[in-house]
Residue, then its C-alpha position, 0 to 999 in steps of 0.5 A: m160774286a156779282v152774280v151771287l150778290q144779285h141772287f141773294s138781293a133777290t132772295v132777301q127781297r122775298h122777305s122784305a117789307a118794300t122793294i130793295p135795290s140789288l146790291v149789283p144791278h144786272g149782276y147776271m151780266a157777269v156771266d157775259l163777262f165770263f163768256v168773253l173772258s173764256g174765249f180770250i183765255m182759251a185762245y191765249t192758252y191753246a192757240a199755239d198748240f192748235s197752230a202746231r198740231g191741228l186737230r190732234a190738239f183737240p182731244e187733250f184740250l177737251l180732256k182738260r175742259v172735262a177735268r176742270i168742269v165735270p167733277l164739281s158739276i156732278v157733285t153739285v147735282l148729287l148734293i142738290l138731289l140729297v138736300g132736296a130729298t132731305t127738305t122734303g122730309w123736314f118741310g113737306r116740300n122740296i125747297f130747291y127744285a120742282s121736277h116732274d121727271l127727276v130721272f130725265d132731269t138728273v141725267c140731263n144735269l149730269l150730262l151738262l145738257q140742262g142749258l140745251i134742252a127742255g127739262t128742269n135745271l136742278n141748279g139754276p146758274s149751271w145753264s151757262i156751263s152747258t152752253e160754255f161746253v158747246a163752245y169747247l166742242l166747237f173750238p176747232i172750228l172757232f179757232a180756224i175762223v178767228l185765229g186762222r191765217r185770214r184776218a179778214v175772216a176773223l174781222v167779219a166773224v167778230v163784227v157779225c157776232f157784235a151784230v147778232l148781239t145787237a139785234m138780240a138786245a134790240h128786241h128787249p127793253r133797255l137793250g137787255l140780253d137776259t132773254g131766259s130762253i135756251a136759244g138766247g143763252l146759247i147765242r150769248c155764249l157763242t157770240e161773246f166766246v168768239i169776241g173774246m177770241g178776237t180780242y186775243r188776236l187783236l192783242r197780237d199787235r204789241s203797240l196796240a196791246a201796250r196802249l190798251a194796258v195803261d191804267r187810265v184806259v183800264a179804269g175807263a173801261i171799268l167805269w164804262v161797265l159800272a155805268a152800264l150796270l147802274l143804268r141797266v143797259d146790258l148791250m152797253a156792258a157787253i161792248g165794254f167787256p173786250v176792252l176791259i179784258a184787253g186792258l187787264a191782260g197786259n196791265q202792270g200798274r196799280i189796277a193789276r196789283a190790286i187784282a193780284s192782291p190776296v183776297p181778289y186772287f183767292l176769290g178768282v181761284i175758287s170762283f167756279s165753286i162760288y158760282l156753281l154752289h151759291d144757288m143751293f144756299r139761297p132757299v135754306e138761308l131764306e127759310w132760316l131768315r123767315a124762322l128767326h125773323p117772321a116779320p118782313l125786313g126793312t130795306p137796310t137790314a135786308l141789304v145787310l143780310a143779302l151781303l152776308g148771304g153772299i159772303s157765307v158761300i165763300p168758305f164752303a166754296g173754298l172747301a169744294y175747291v180743295a175737296v172736289e175741284r182740285p182732286g177731281r181734275r187730277w183724277i180725270r187727268g191721271i185716268a187719261v194718262l193711264v188710258g194713253h199708256g195702255y193704248r200705246w202698249q196695245r199698238l206696240s203689242v201688235g207690231t207697230a214701231p215705237p214712237s221715236g224720240p222722247p214722249r211729249r210733255g204730258e204723256 
């Protein structure tokens, strides 16, 4: 929602009489929070499996990542192509994207390459999904480095990642991390993903985890991040993210209860749909706004409309979660189970001895 509200602030700005403040200054840093959180969650969820099975755990890991991301990504690209063609007929121009090679760009977007190679990204926010998938492909290597037996190697890897982020931020005003380049986005993703994995390893120390999980530490991390956003100093916010995640992971106090309440929980469930769908609402709502209110907006009205624009995405994201995300995940996993059974039967048919013992969970 931080990203959404920042984007809608920028959209309404295009029809405002004066410069308006963003509802969430530097809200794009929520993507960096996502990268750190993703590294932490992947380590938390899959560390035991990779430790026990090694590379044999990788196909199942990758399948689950595809099932989580690809169905909604494909549907979103197809929707953007459809509505783009529709607006060309209505307005005489495409209000969603400008592509010089639509076939090439479509293939790149469908294959999650839009954030990695030159070409038009048909859905702006989805660049981070491309880079995130690179981290998934490298996960066995990152696991060996950060979660292997040698703590010194893990420590060096995390320190190097912080150093790389610092060096990148030093080349931009106010220690900014939004480079706008493909290489910069990939560096942000991989370094912060590793930092998230390192945060998980750090919490294996139960005494440290308990000290970080108290309300006052988590509240301090929240205040640190909010101050960094208000001051618009990206690196300062990025430094606070691991502490924030480490504290929230074990917190059982008032902050945990607040986050677990119905509204934040629901927004968390549909957060991927919110993020991936919201950008296509912006040009449509801007055209409606200009048609209904041709005169430029004053600052208070503009801020209210930016807030309403962000909220307007939520019901559609809920629908996408129910109609696309959840069934798409089940569908891909179901195909994988059928393929797995077919492979086992093929092995048996050529004389391979049947596997001993009961099938593993998931087979």
